[in-house]
C-alpha positions as CSV (number, residue, x, y, z in Angstrom):
1,X,116.7,117.8,92.2
2,X,113.3,119.0,92.7
3,X,110.6,118.3,89.6
4,X,112.9,115.3,88.3
5,X,110.3,113.0,89.0
6,X,107.1,114.6,87.6
7,X,104.0,113.8,86.4
8,X,101.8,116.4,84.4
9,X,98.0,115.9,83.1
10,X,96.1,117.0,80.2
11,X,92.6,117.0,79.4
12,X,89.3,116.9,81.5
13,X,89.1,114.0,84.8
14,X,85.6,112.6,82.5
15,X,87.8,111.4,79.7
16,X,88.0,107.5,79.0
17,X,88.9,105.1,76.5
18,X,91.5,106.2,74.5
19,X,95.1,105.4,73.0
20,X,97.9,108.3,74.1
21,X,100.7,108.0,71.8
22,X,104.1,110.0,72.3
23,X,108.1,110.0,70.4
24,X,109.7,109.9,74.1
25,X,113.9,110.1,74.7
26,X,116.0,109.2,77.7
27,X,119.5,110.2,77.8
28,X,122.3,108.9,79.8
29,X,124.3,110.7,81.9
30,X,127.1,109.0,84.5
31,X,125.9,105.5,83.0
32,X,122.7,106.2,83.9
33,X,119.9,106.4,82.2
34,X,115.6,108.4,83.5
35,X,112.8,106.7,83.7
36,X,110.0,108.5,80.7
37,X,105.9,107.4,80.5
38,X,102.8,107.8,79.5
39,X,99.8,108.3,82.1
40,X,96.8,107.4,80.7
41,X,93.0,107.1,83.0
42,X,94.9,107.6,86.0
43,X,97.4,103.8,84.6
44,X,101.1,104.7,83.7
45,X,103.3,103.7,81.2
46,X,106.7,103.6,82.0
47,X,109.7,103.0,79.8
48,X,112.1,102.2,82.6
49,X,116.3,102.9,82.5
50,X,118.1,101.6,84.9
51,X,115.9,98.0,84.8
52,X,115.7,98.0,81.4
53,X,111.9,96.9,81.7
54,X,108.0,98.2,80.4
55,X,105.8,98.5,83.0
56,X,102.0,99.3,83.7
57,X,100.5,100.0,86.8
58,X,97.5,101.8,88.6
59,X,100.2,103.3,91.6
60,X,104.0,103.3,92.4
61,X,103.9,102.3,96.2
62,X,101.8,99.6,95.7
63,X,101.9,97.8,93.0
64,X,98.0,96.5,92.9
65,X,98.0,96.3,89.5
66,X,101.1,95.5,87.7
67,X,102.4,94.0,84.5
68,X,106.7,94.2,83.8
69,X,108.0,92.5,80.8
70,X,111.8,93.2,80.2
71,X,112.4,95.1,77.3
72,X,116.0,96.6,76.1
73,X,116.2,100.6,75.1
74,X,118.9,102.8,74.5
75,X,119.4,106.5,75.4
76,X,120.1,108.6,72.8
77,X,116.8,107.3,70.2
78,X,114.1,108.3,70.1
79,X,110.8,105.5,70.9
80,X,107.5,105.6,70.2
81,X,105.5,105.1,73.0
82,X,101.6,104.3,72.8
83,X,99.7,103.1,75.1
84,X,95.9,102.5,74.9
85,X,92.5,102.0,78.4
86,X,89.3,101.1,77.6
87,X,87.0,100.2,80.2
88,X,85.5,96.4,79.6
89,X,82.6,96.0,81.4
90,X,83.7,96.7,84.9
91,X,86.7,96.2,83.9
92,X,89.7,98.3,82.7
93,X,91.9,96.8,79.9
94,X,95.2,98.1,79.4
95,X,97.9,97.7,76.3
96,X,101.2,99.2,75.8
97,X,104.3,99.1,72.9
98,X,107.2,100.6,72.3
99,X,109.2,100.4,68.7
100,X,111.9,103.0,67.5
101,X,110.5,106.3,66.0
102,X,110.3,105.9,62.3
103,X,110.1,101.9,62.2
104,X,107.5,99.7,61.7
105,X,104.4,100.1,64.5
106,X,105.0,96.4,66.0
107,X,101.3,94.5,65.2
108,X,101.3,93.1,69.0
109,X,101.7,94.9,72.5
110,X,104.3,94.0,74.6
111,X,102.5,94.7,77.9
112,X,98.9,93.5,78.6
113,X,97.2,94.0,81.7
114,X,93.4,93.9,83.0
115,X,92.4,95.5,86.2
116,X,89.3,94.1,88.0
117,X,88.8,97.2,89.9
118,X,89.4,99.8,87.2
119,X,89.3,102.8,86.6
120,X,86.9,104.5,84.7
121,X,88.2,107.5,83.2
122,X,91.2,110.0,84.1
123,X,93.1,112.7,82.1
124,X,96.4,111.2,79.9
125,X,99.4,112.4,81.1
126,X,103.3,112.4,81.4
127,X,105.7,110.3,83.0
128,X,109.2,111.6,83.6
129,X,111.6,110.6,86.6
130,X,114.7,112.5,85.4
131,X,116.7,112.5,88.6
132,X,119.3,110.1,86.8
133,X,119.3,111.8,82.9
134,X,116.7,114.2,81.1
135,X,114.5,113.1,79.4
136,X,112.6,115.1,76.0
137,X,108.6,114.0,74.5
138,X,107.5,115.2,71.2
139,X,104.4,114.3,68.8
140,X,102.1,114.2,71.3
141,X,98.4,112.4,70.0
142,X,95.5,111.4,72.1
143,X,92.6,109.6,69.7
144,X,89.9,108.2,71.3
145,X,89.1,104.5,70.9
146,X,88.0,102.9,67.9
């Protein structure tokens, strides 16, 4: 259906070097889960339902720069996602982690990637592929990196 694979942005395109944290939940319908994620500085941190993976990437049609790791998550459970984008010299360093909302934040990042020809700025935003099941967001927080 139209609008089920969606992206939305908030803030200025000149934003850079920030951390984006959001609580997310994906439902299940007919045995399928959605994809839910965050956009930071023109990159996406995607919690993938069907493949049970966590991926950061620059552009889905051509995975010029992508890092994927297995990540099992459950439907109808709230998770906190955290995505950090930082320009370091001419590179952009991306870090992402996910944990069950209300539990202690993991010390380590679940996925880390470096883009050698990185995006130096970009609006934060939300990503969803809700073709298979609904997606929910709560507690949106964007902060400058320390």
